C-alpha positions, 0 to 999 in steps of 0.5 A: 500500500502506498504511503501518504504524507500530509505534512507539507510544511516539512522541509523533506516533504515530497523529496527523495529523503522522505521516501528514503526514510520510509516512515509509516506516516508523518505522525509516526516520523521520528526525524527532527526537521523543525528548522532548516538547519536540522533538515540540512543535517538530516539530508547530509547524514542520509547522503553520507549513508547512501554513499556507503551503500550499494546502488541497489540497496539492501532490500534483497536481504529481506524482500525475497521468499527464501532464507538468506542465512542458509548455505546451499539450497535456501529454505522458505522464509518464515522469520526476519533476523534483526541486527544493528550495523555501525559505521565510523562515519560521520565522525561525531564527538559527544560529552563523556565523564568529566565533560571530556569529549570522545568519539563514539564507537559508531557515527551511523547505526543502521538496523538490518533485517535478513530473511530467515527460515525455521531451521536457521532460527532453531539452530541459532537459538540452540547455540545461544541457549545450550550452555546457560540452559545446561548450566542452570539445569545442572545447578538446579539438580545439584541444589535439589540433591544437596537439599536431600537430608539423607544425601547431604548429611553423610557428605557434610560428615566428611567436611562441612564445606563438602556439600557446597563443593559438590554443588559447585562441581555439578554446576561446573560440569553442566557448564562445561558440558554445555560448552562442549556441546555448543562447540560441537554443534557450532562446527556442524551448523556453520557448514549449514548456515551463516552464524556470522551475518557479515558472511552473507553476500550483501553484508560482506559487500557492506563490510568492504565499505566499512560497515560492521556488526555493532553488537555481537556475541563472542563467536557469532552474530547477535540476532533477534527474530521477528515474524514481521518486518521492520515497517519504517526506517531507512532502507526498510522499503521493499521493492514494489510488487505487481498485483499478481505477486502481491496476491500470491504472497497474501495467499501464502500468508493465509495458508501459513496461518491455517496450517 
């Protein structure tokens, strides 16, 4: 559906910058263009971002009907994997402790969304939670075990601190086991999907232009998953579809809801 912008007094109204921002409407627009000076800064920032982006944009990361995280044959898209990219430019200064100005980690922050299938999401979440879940489960088991009087008292008879040491050992065993399982699964999964999103073709090209993942885990990207795409913001507009393709997608969505 075409978006209509009614605030004709906005300095960006009807311009390419307004279209690039892709806000749902003027009421939900978060861009500050109250003065011509602020509007000029918005234009300059958007121009700077566009200079660092591919000419064809990044819509193909999320607009298609196939997963972009799969290696090999891509599965049907079911989710959107969300992450934040950063770029050093434009360089800015901001006040820090004791009023000393410092340069922030990123001058530009760009949310990106990537088409994702059920399988890639499941693998990612498995790696994300296997260690903490196993650690928590073993800790709970150790706590319950040491709360049983018939178990705790014979152990405590040897040394008063021994029940705590047994509990700590069980917990450590769970954490270690989770770490080993995660490492094993990671070796397998990284052959099947991009655990580092910057390895995806389009994002790899962005990395060559100076973009980097703003927040990431130690050994893989940090992702949040959503059933719906980001509705507004720069580079969130999907390519326009003809009536037939739009109808086909709507029918697929209805089919998914009824399954």
